[in-house]
C-alpha positions in Angstrom: 0.0 -100.7 -144.1 -0.9 -97.9 -146.4 -1.6 -95.6 -143.4 1.9 -96.3 -142.0 3.5 -95.5 -145.3 1.4 -92.5 -146.4 0.7 -90.6 -143.2 3.5 -88.3 -141.9 3.8 -84.9 -140.3 3.3 -81.7 -142.3 6.6 -80.0 -142.9 5.2 -76.6 -141.9 2.8 -77.3 -138.9 3.6 -81.0 -137.9 -0.1 -82.1 -138.2 -0.6 -85.6 -139.4 -1.2 -85.7 -143.2 -0.9 -87.7 -146.3 0.0 -84.6 -148.3 2.8 -82.1 -147.8 1.9 -79.3 -146.9 -1.2 -80.5 -145.2 -4.7 -79.3 -146.4 -4.9 -76.7 -143.6 -1.5 -75.1 -144.5 -2.3 -75.3 -148.2 -5.7 -73.5 -147.8 -5.4 -70.0 -149.2 -8.6 -68.9 -147.6 -7.0 -69.1 -144.1 -5.2 -66.4 -142.3 -1.7 -67.9 -142.5 -0.3 -65.2 -140.3 -2.5 -66.4 -137.4 -0.8 -69.5 -135.9 -2.6 -71.5 -133.2 -0.1 -73.7 -131.2 -1.3 -77.0 -129.8 0.3 -80.0 -128.0 -0.9 -82.8 -130.2 -2.7 -83.5 -133.6 -5.8 -84.5 -131.6 -5.9 -81.0 -130.0 -5.9 -79.6 -133.6 -8.7 -81.9 -134.6 -10.8 -80.8 -131.6 -10.3 -77.1 -132.4 -10.8 -77.6 -136.1 -14.3 -79.2 -135.4 -15.5 -75.9 -134.0 -14.9 -74.2 -137.4 -14.1 -71.1 -135.6 -10.3 -70.9 -136.1 -9.6 -69.4 -139.6 -5.8 -69.4 -139.2 -3.3 -72.2 -139.3 -1.7 -74.3 -136.6 1.6 -75.5 -135.2 1.7 -78.9 -133.4 4.5 -79.1 -130.7 4.2 -82.8 -130.5 4.3 -82.7 -126.7 5.0 -80.2 -124.0 7.9 -79.1 -121.8 8.4 -81.4 -118.9 11.7 -80.9 -117.2 11.0 -83.8 -114.6 10.5 -86.1 -117.6 13.5 -84.8 -119.4 11.5 -83.1 -122.1 13.1 -79.8 -123.2 12.5 -77.3 -126.1 14.9 -79.3 -128.3 12.6 -82.4 -128.0 9.6 -80.6 -129.5 9.0 -78.6 -132.6 9.6 -75.3 -130.9 12.6 -74.3 -133.0 10.5 -74.8 -136.1 7.8 -72.6 -134.6 10.4 -69.8 -134.0 11.7 -70.3 -137.6 8.1 -69.7 -138.9 7.9 -66.5 -136.9 11.4 -65.2 -137.9 11.3 -66.2 -141.6 8.0 -65.8 -143.5 9.3 -68.3 -146.2 9.1 -71.1 -143.6 5.5 -70.3 -142.8 2.4 -71.4 -144.8 2.3 -69.6 -148.1 5.3 -67.5 -147.2 3.1 -65.2 -145.1 4.6 -63.4 -142.1 3.3 -64.4 -138.7 1.4 -61.6 -137.0 -0.1 -63.5 -134.0 0.6 -66.7 -132.2 -2.3 -68.1 -130.1 -1.3 -70.5 -127.3 -3.8 -73.3 -127.2 -2.0 -75.5 -124.7 -3.7 -77.7 -122.0 -4.2 -76.1 -118.7 -1.8 -78.3 -116.8 1.4 -77.5 -114.9 3.4 -78.6 -118.0 1.1 -76.8 -120.4 1.3 -73.6 -118.5 5.1 -73.9 -118.2 5.3 -74.4 -122.0 3.0 -71.4 -122.6 5.1 -69.2 -120.3 8.4 -70.2 -122.1 6.8 -69.8 -125.6 5.2 -66.5 -124.7 8.6 -65.0 -123.5 10.5 -66.3 -126.4 7.9 -65.2 -129.0 7.6 -61.7 -127.4 11.3 -61.3 -127.8 10.9 -62.0 -131.5 8.3 -59.1 -131.8 5.2 -61.3 -132.5 1.8 -60.6 -130.7 1.1 -63.5 -128.4 -2.4 -64.5 -127.0 -3.9 -67.5 -125.4 -7.2 -69.3 -125.4 -9.6 -68.1 -122.7 -10.0 -70.2 -119.6 -12.5 -70.2 -116.8 -15.9 -71.4 -116.0 -17.7 -73.5 -118.7 -21.1 -72.5 -119.9 -23.8 -74.3 -117.9 -21.3 -75.1 -115.1 -22.0 -74.5 -111.4 -19.6 -72.5 -109.2 -19.9 -75.0 -106.4 -18.5 -77.8 -108.7 -15.5 -75.7 -110.1 -12.0 -76.3 -108.8 -9.9 -73.6 -107.3 -7.7 -73.4 -110.5 -10.8 -73.0 -112.6 -12.2 -70.2 -110.4 -8.9 -68.5 -110.3 -8.7 -68.5 -114.1 -12.3 -67.2 -114.3 -11.5 -64.3 -111.9 -8.3 -63.4 -113.7 -10.0 -63.5 -117.1 -13.2 -61.6 -116.2 -14.8 -59.6 -118.9 -16.8 -56.4 -118.9 -20.6 -56.7 -119.1 -21.7 -55.4 -122.5 
């Protein structure tokens, strides 16, 4: 019962929290101008467990899916744009300098990423996405065509 009463969405990033803003948004050691966009709180948890992202997050609470009737107005997209346009609406009042798209590599996730990248670019913010391709330790013969296509498109120079 206490969980139902105390847990809610952070007013800045929409992560699940019992404090507002959440501990991540309130952390002054993070780069609050670096916003990683994810679909669900569980995606944020998975990324946070790596301890590699030192910015903040924005949880969309879903993804665009025209066939299911899910449009931008059904997600927290307007609040993301507000964070980009008005630093006062971002964590700590810091201006957003980069948005990283960390959406699932599905048809809907890619569609959402395309929509967001176009809209965010119009707002003058740097937009990047998480790398995709072959997993370490994976074999080429077991990779799908989509994974191989991503790996070829995102190839890196040998250092």
